[in-house]
Steps between C-alpha positions, in 0.01 A plus 500: 500500500680294246790621290479486135679170475277328746192645325614364165592164646155468652337609176698239304409230757139588469517479123687163509217346717236649279678372180643165612311412822670212680791520252590847598786397740655272245506771239662745754749229595593457134543872450728518814713207376542653158609833665763300704631336181535848343668620822226770533486486881280809539237345275536169685436684832182647351378160403593356833287768661207419271534127602483618867187693433341209308593267808305733738207554251178326613391469130821327395466259808143419411587432133795285612278294732264412215772296326 
């Protein structure tokens, strides 16, 4: 069973793939970088987790292989 933060991260990753396809990891990386610039390390950790989920996602891997 996932805790609330993990569930939200997976939900966000799913939405990113649906919305941006192969560009989803790039979008998440930009969000993480912006959080670092603003010294919001909690938000950065969330975006890093979303990037990890995207890296393990077969949908994201398939979309990346197309390009």
